[in-house]
N, C-alpha and C positions, 0 to 999 in steps of 0.2 A: 663180506667184503663191502666197504663203503661205496655208495653210488657216486660216480664221478660225472659231473655235468660240465661239458665243454662250453666255453663262452661262444656265443654266436658271433660270426665274423661281422666286423663293422661294415655298414653299407658303403659302397663306393661313392665317394663325393664327386659328382660330375663337375666339369668346368662350366662357367656361367653360360657360354654359348650353347651348351648342351641342354639347357632348360628352356622350354617354350613358355616364356613369360611376356605377354604383350606389353606390360608396363616397362619392363627392362628393355625390350626391343625398341619400343617407341622412344625411350630416352637416349638410346644409342643414335637414333636418327636426329632427334631434336638437339642434342648436345647440352651445353651448360646453360645456366640461368639467363645469360644475356640474350639467348635466342628468343625466348618468350618475351623478355622486356622490350626488345627491339620490334618484335612482331606487334606487340601491344601498341607501341608508338606509331607504327605504320598502318594500323587498321583504319584510322579515319581518313588518311590521305598520304600521298608520297611526301617525303621530307628529305632535306639536304643533310649533308654530313654535319655541318655546324649546328643545325637545329636539333639533330639527334643528340649531339653533345650537350646542348643546353637542357634538353628534356630528360636526359638520363644521368649526366655527370660522369659518363664513362671517359677514361683517359683516351687521348687521340689514337695511340698505337693499338690499344685494346679494341677500340671501336672499329678501326680500320681492319684489324684481323678478323673480328666477328662478322663484319659485313662481307668480307671476301668469302668466309666460310658459308654464310647464308646464301650468297649468290651461287657458290659452287654446289650447294645442296639443293638448289632449285626453289628455295623459299622466297628469295628476293631477286629483283632485277634492277639494273641501273637504266634510267631513261632520261632523255633530254627534256628539260623544261626551260624554254627560252635559251638563255646563254649559259645555263648551268646544268649539271647532272644531279638528279635526285634518285632516291631509292624508293621502290614501289614493291608491294607484295605480289607474288604470283598467285595463281589459283591454289597451289599447294600451300603457300604461306598463309593464305586467308583461311584455309581449312583448319588452322590451329586456333581460330577465334574461340570456339567453345571451351578449349582447354584454358586459354588465357582468362576468360570470364569466370570459369569455375575456380581457378586458383585465387583470383582477386576476391571473389565473394567469400570463399572459404576463409581467407585471412581476415577479412573485415568481420565476418559473423562469429568467428572464434575469438578474435580480439584479444584484449588484455587478460581476461579472466583465465583462459585456457592456455595461452601461449606465453604469458609473462612478458609482454612487450612493454618497454619503457616509452610511454606516449610522449614524455617531455622531449624526446629526441626530435620530434616533429614541429617544435614551436617556431622554427624559422623556415618552415616549408613555404613554397610559393603558392599563391592563390590559384594560379592556373592549374597546378598539379592536383590540388584538392578538388577543384571544380571538375576536372576531367576524370577524377576517380569516382564521382557520384554515381555513374551507372553500376559500379560494383557494390554500392552501399544501399541500393534500393531495398526496402522491405516489401518483397513481392506480395505478401499476404495483405498488406495495407494499400498498396498501389494498384491492385487488381481493379479493373473497371473504373479507374480514375483518369480524368483528362484535365490536367492542371498545368499552368505555365507560371514559373517563378522568374522574376527578373532580379538579378543580383548586381548592385552598383557598389563598387568598392573604391575607396579613396586611399591614396598613399602609394608608396613604392610597390610596383607589381599590380596595381589596381586596374580597373576597367569595368566593362559591363558585359554580363553574360546572361543568356536565356537558358533556363533549365525546364525542360518539358517532361512531364510524366504522362504516359499514355498506355493504358492496359498493362501495367506492371513493368514497363520499360522506361528507361530514362535516356534522354539525349541532351547534350550540352553544346551550345553554339555561342561563339563570341558575338556581341552586339545586342542592341535593344530588341525586346520582344515586341512583335506586332500586336499581340494581345496578352498582357500579363494579368493573371488573376491576383497575384501578390507580388509586391516589390519590396526588396530589402535594400537598405543603405547602411554601410558601416565602414569602419577602418579595415584595411586589408588584413592586418595582423589579427585583429579581434575576430573577424569573421572566420578566419582559418581555425582559430582556437575553438570557436563555437561549433564549426562543422566537424571538428575532430572530437568534440565532447569534452574539451578541457575547460570550457566556460559555459555556464547555463544561459541559454537564449533568453528565457523569461527574465532572469536577473539583469542581463545586459539591456533588455528593452525597458525595464522599469527605471534603470539608471540613465536612460537617454543615450546609450552608446550604440544601440541598434534601432534603426527606424524601420517601421513596417507599415505598408499601405495596402489596402485591398481587403480580401476576405479573411475569414477566421483560420483557414488552413495554414498550418505551420510546417516548415520543411522537416523539423526534427521528428514529426509524426511519421514521415514517409521514408526516412533514411536511417540506416544503422550508423552508429558512431563507434570509433575505435575505443573510446573511453566514455564512461558515464559520470558527469559531474556529481560530486558528493552532495551538492545543494539541490540536485534535481529531485522533485517529489515523484512518488510513484504515480503512474498514470500514462496517458497516451502521448503527452507532449504537445497537444493541440493548443494548450493555453499560452504558449509562447507568443507574445505580441498581441494578445487580446486586450 
């Protein structure tokens, strides 16, 4: 008599809430992507509704809805600042900072090669948004034990002056002139953004007189990741830019 083997019963598929998955449970609390985008924008300081719109591009109705949800969840609170109301992070909202930084650094470091990002979509990005993204772009292994201050002077629409400081692997960006700048850069706003994103080679821009550099030999492209690497860039550390 032939041996009859019965099929094993299929395992019961549990419902999602029946699985103890810290990542899934955390995302239930955090919600959609706009939560972390807004938390990121509120980390430096409280901001008003219109300023959040300018910084994120979120449609008014969507922004209003997301802010109400963040207030309800205890991540954000509305406070009075003079004659207006602004949004500020609570202690719970500020506890999301490591997640925000990890996501930003992961995206920058994986970049175009692994994620297939079309870098040309950022050619019209604002200088402020690129500068404020620099803390996510630091090459920690090169910036460790470094204390350097760069001053960025940008001309044209969206231009201004910013101070970028590297200290022990961390980066801080503040608007205004630096009290003590080790290196100063001067360039057109659009060109500088393209250099910072890796769409234009810094050394080539310097040789053509489009990028002015004063101060020491240290170059920013040695200490920061770029979303793209210019085809004209030679292999090496990048410290030659502006020498």
